[in-house]
N, C-alpha and C positions, 0 to 999 in steps of 0.2 A: 573516340572509340571506348566503349566500357570495360572497365578492369575485370569484369566478369561475364560470362555468357549465360548464365542463369541467374535470376533474381533470388538476392538471400533475404529471407522475410525478417522483419524486425524480431519476431519471436516464433518458436516454434516449441510444443512441449516434448519433453523427454519421457516417451513411454514404450515399453518392450513388451515381450513374453510374459514377465510376471505381472504386470498390470492387465493383460488378456486373461490369463488365468485366474486371477483374482474375481474378476468381471464375470467370467463364465460359471464360476463356483457360485457366485451370488444367483446368478440366473437360475442355476439349476436346483439351488436351495428352495427355490419357492417362496421366498421372502426378499422381496426387493425394497419396499419402503422403509422407513424408521425401524431399525431392529439391532440384531446383535452386532453386525459390523459396524455400524455407528456408535454404539456403546464401546467396542473395542478401540475405534479410531479416537474417540474421547478420551478414554482412559490413556492410551498411548501418548496421545497429545498434550494432556496435563502433567503426565511424567516428564516429558520433554521439555516443556517450558519452566516446570517447576511451580505450577499453579494447583490449588487444591480442587478446583473444578473446571472443567470445560465443556461447552454445549454446542454440539454442532448445529450450524444454521444454513439457509439457503444462499448466503453472501455476506461479506463483509458489511455492506450496505445495510442489510438486515439486521446484523448484531449490532451496529450503531444506533438503529433506530430503536431496538429493543433495550439496549442500555439505557438511552435517553429516557425511555417510556418508564424503566424500571426505576430509575434515581427521582421520578416524579417531575420531569421537565413538563412545563406547560405553557400556556398563553400567558404573555407578560414577562416570562423570563428571559434572560439574556445568557447565551453560550459562547464562550471566545473560542476562537479556532484560527486556522492560517487561511489566507487567500491563495497559496502556492500549492494547490492539491487538486485531486479529483474531486467532483461535486458531491460524492456520497454522503460525507459528514455534514456539509452545510444543508443537502436535501433533507437529511433525518431531522436536522434541528427545525427546519420550516415545517416539516409534517407534525411535529410536536406543537407547534403554533408559537415557538420561540422565535428571539431575534438572533440570527448571527453576527457576532461583533468579530471583527477581523483585527489581527494584530500582525503588523509587517515581520519581514523575515530577516534572517543573517544572510549576509552576503556571500560568505564562504560555505556554510553547511547548508543553506535555502531551507531550514528549520524555522519554526517561529523563535522570535527573539524574545527570551525571557524577560530582558530589560525594560520591554515594552508593554508587557502585561499590565502590571500595576495600574498604569494610566486608562486601560481599558475597562477596568473592574468598576460597578457600580454597585448599588444596592440589589439590583435585579440579577446580578450575575450568579448563576448557579452551577455552572460546570466549565471545565476547559476541555476541549478536544484537542490534543496533540496528534501530529502527523508525523511519523518518522521517515523523513524523505528520502526515498531510494534506498534506504534501509541503514542510513546513519541516525541511531538514537538522538532524540532532541536533549538538551540538558535538564535532565529530570529532576536532579536535587534541587536546583532553585526553582524550578516550575512547582516541585510539591511543596517547597517551603512557603511559597507565594500562596499556593491553594490552601494548606492548612491554616495560615494565618487569617486567610479571608473565609473558611469554612466552605470551601469550593471543592467538588468531586472532580477529578481527573479522569478522563476516559483517553485510551490510546486507540487512534487509527494505526493499527499495526500490519496494513494490506502489504507494505513492503517488508516488513523487519522481521519476518520469520527466520531464527538463527541469529539475530542479532542481540548483542549484550551490552548494558550499561553498568559499569563499575563491577563487572563480574557478576551480574545477575541477567539472565535472559528476559528480553521484553517479553511482555505476557505473565510475570510473577512479580512487578513491580508496584502497579497501581490498582485502584477499586476496579476497574474494567479495562480488558483490551480486547480488541476486535482484529483479526487475521482474515484474510482473503485467499481462495484457492482458486482464483479465476485462472483461464488458460495460460495467461502470461505471468503468473507469479512463481515463486521459488520451488513451490509444489502446487500439482493442481488436483481439483477433483472436476474438471470441467467448468462449473461454476460450485460455489459453495463458500463456506467461512466457518469459523470459529469464535466463540466468546469464552475469555477466561477470567476467572476471579477467585479470591480467596474468601468471598463473603456467602455464606451459604443461603441466606435469604435473597440475594442478588440471583445465584444461580437457580434457585428454585421458581423464581418468578420469571427468568429469561427462559427457561424450560417450558413452562406453563403458557406464556403468551405466544412463545414460537409454534404451539399446537392448538390453535383455536380457543385457549384458555382452557383447555380440558384436564381435568384432574388425573386421568389415566390414559394413556396412548394405547394404540392397538397392539405393539408388542408387549407391553406389560399386562394388557387384558389375556393376550395369548399364551404366556407364561403361568397364568393362574390357573388352579385346579378346579376353582368354582367361578361362576360368572358374577361379576360386579356391574352395575350400571354406572357408566362414567356421568360425571356433572361438569357444566360450564361454570367455571368460577371467575372468570374474568373475560373480558372481549378480546380475544386474542387474534393473532394473525396465521396465516399458513406460511412460515417462515423456517420449518425443519428441514435438517439434512436427512437424506435416505441412503439406504445401503449401497445402491449403485454407484452413488458419489463417496462412500466411505471405503468402498473396495478398493477405489483408485487411491485415495488417500493413505490407506494403511501402507501401501507398496511404496507411494512416494516419501512418506514420512521416514521409511527405514532408508531412504537414498538420499535424504537431506544433505547430511553432513559431505558426502562426496559431491552432491552438487555444489555446495558452498566453495568446496576445495577448488573447483573447475572454475567458477566465478571469480574467485579470487586470482588465481592465475593469469586469467584471460584480463582481469582489470590491470594486474602488474604490467603485462605486454603492451596494453593502450597506454597507460601512463609512461612507460620507458619510450614509446613511439612518438607521445603527442608533447612530452613536458618542455621539449626545445623547440615548438613552434611558438613563436610569439603572439600570434593572433588567436590562440585557444588557451583557455584556463583549464586545468583538469580537476576532478573532484577533489576536494580536501577531507582527509580521512578522519581526522580527530583523534584526540587523547582520551585513554581510559575506556575506550569502546571497541566493540567487535562490529564490523560491518557485515550486512547480509548480502552486499553487492547486488541487489536486486536490479538496480538500473546504472548504466555507465551515461553519466549527463556531464557533458563539456557547456562551457561558456565560450561564445564565440565574440572575439573584441571587434565588433562589425565597424567599428570606428576607424580600423585598420584595413578594412576590406572595402573593395568596390561592388559588394553584393551584400543584401539583407540576409538575415537568418533563413528566411523562406526560399530564396533564391538558392543558397547553399543547400537546402534540403531538396529542392526540385534536380538539382544537379548530382546529388548522391543516388535520388532515385533512378535517374537517368543512367548511372552507372551499376544499375542493379542492386543496390545497398538499400535495405528498408531501414526507415528512420521514424523517430516518435520526437513529441514534443510534451515535456513534463514541467511545467503547464503554462497555459495561458491563466493569468492572475484570475480568480475567480469574480473579483469585484468589479472585472470589466465587462463579464458576459451580462446579455441584456436582461434576464430575469432578475437578477439580483440589482443591478442598476435601477429598473423600472420600481421594483419593490420596496427596497431600502435606501435608494437615493445615492448609492455609491457612485463617484466619479473618479475620473483619471486625475492622478495627483495624489489620491489619498493614501496610497501604500508604495511610495517610490521605489524601494527597492525591489519588490515583488513584479512592479511593472518593468523596471530595468532588466530583471533577469527573465521577463516573460519574452521580451524581444531577443534574447541571446542564447537561450538554453536549447541545446540539441541532445538528443539520447541516440546513443549508437546500439547495433544489437549486441547483447549479451546473454548466453544462455548456454546450458550444457550440451544441447544437441548440436551447437557448432564445433568446427575443429580448426586447429591452428591456420589451416590455408583460409578459411573464411575470415579470421581474426585479421590477417595479412591482407585480405582483399578489401576489408573495411579500412584498414590503415592507408593502403595505397590510394583508395578513392579520396579519402579525407585530404592527404598530403597532395594529390594532384589538383584538387580542386581548390585548397587554399593557396597552392601557388599560382593558379589561375587568375584568382579574384584579390590577389596581395597588391595593396597600392604601392604605385612608383614613386619612389623620393624625387627630388628635384635633380635632373641629370640623367634621368631615365631609368635609373637602377631601381630593381624593386627594394621595398623596406625588408 
């Protein structure tokens, strides 16, 4: 018998009347493309993270692509990143004609292992793209020391890390470039969308230009002028800009972010208390000197102590009306990267080990404590069912 009568989705955005009113105001304004609300959202966002510039884009993936383009990544270059991630960063590297070079992860944080970066650096290495897994910041001091010593630019894939801090500084204010996601599953959402932050004026200007077809003057800037000026295409750009309907959601969501983070933290603590005494599970490691954004709640199943695989446990949770996710299957095991770059099983053993064992449970502000308790009940029920028996017939 299922622990729930209705299905609990893995994620549901937290939207209410405030977002509806802001969207309605935008529709009635007559300006729905990139314009005043995008500019306001960019201003509010850079003030929140503490950067000098913020550029709204259509997705975090677009931001990563623009960032790599802006720093001059091209064919023959190598970019170091993690195999334990969504393919966005790796695909952006590929689209620039560069070669992705993976570095294995730390077993506790699931972040890139800084101790393994030096061995991956060659004379062709031009950038490192770090990914703050689940909202836990990477060890940025060590990574930045390595990068500075080798004249390498660091870009942050901060899709999970809005609200995270490292050594008292918000993610988005630390490195050359940071890229955020506002996908429907993220800590705040604009439906789709993203943001790039930087303190470098030249980077900001180039990203802004490239995001709007390489034009030197966008439609909103032209509309604000009292006299007409022809625009010029100064770069072969892309259609990667954010627009005001997205920004309208973002303006409201950003105001709510700190409240969202508190709910995520509270639910994480409830999960931790419930699961820390289950020997077949390892709960997330929080780390010192950081503030976690609690974007994902990822547990590691000790499948050696279970009579079911991770995927069978997932199926059982789904049958109990609990939505789940996997973050992630190691990228070097995906068919395109294997065929194109010759990656194979055994190349990054920690990422592979974790790929077979990680399981993401629902964690979002739209949930209530009854939902959280349903997840806990389902997990305990299923782990108990598949717990291996010791000799003598007792469960371990």
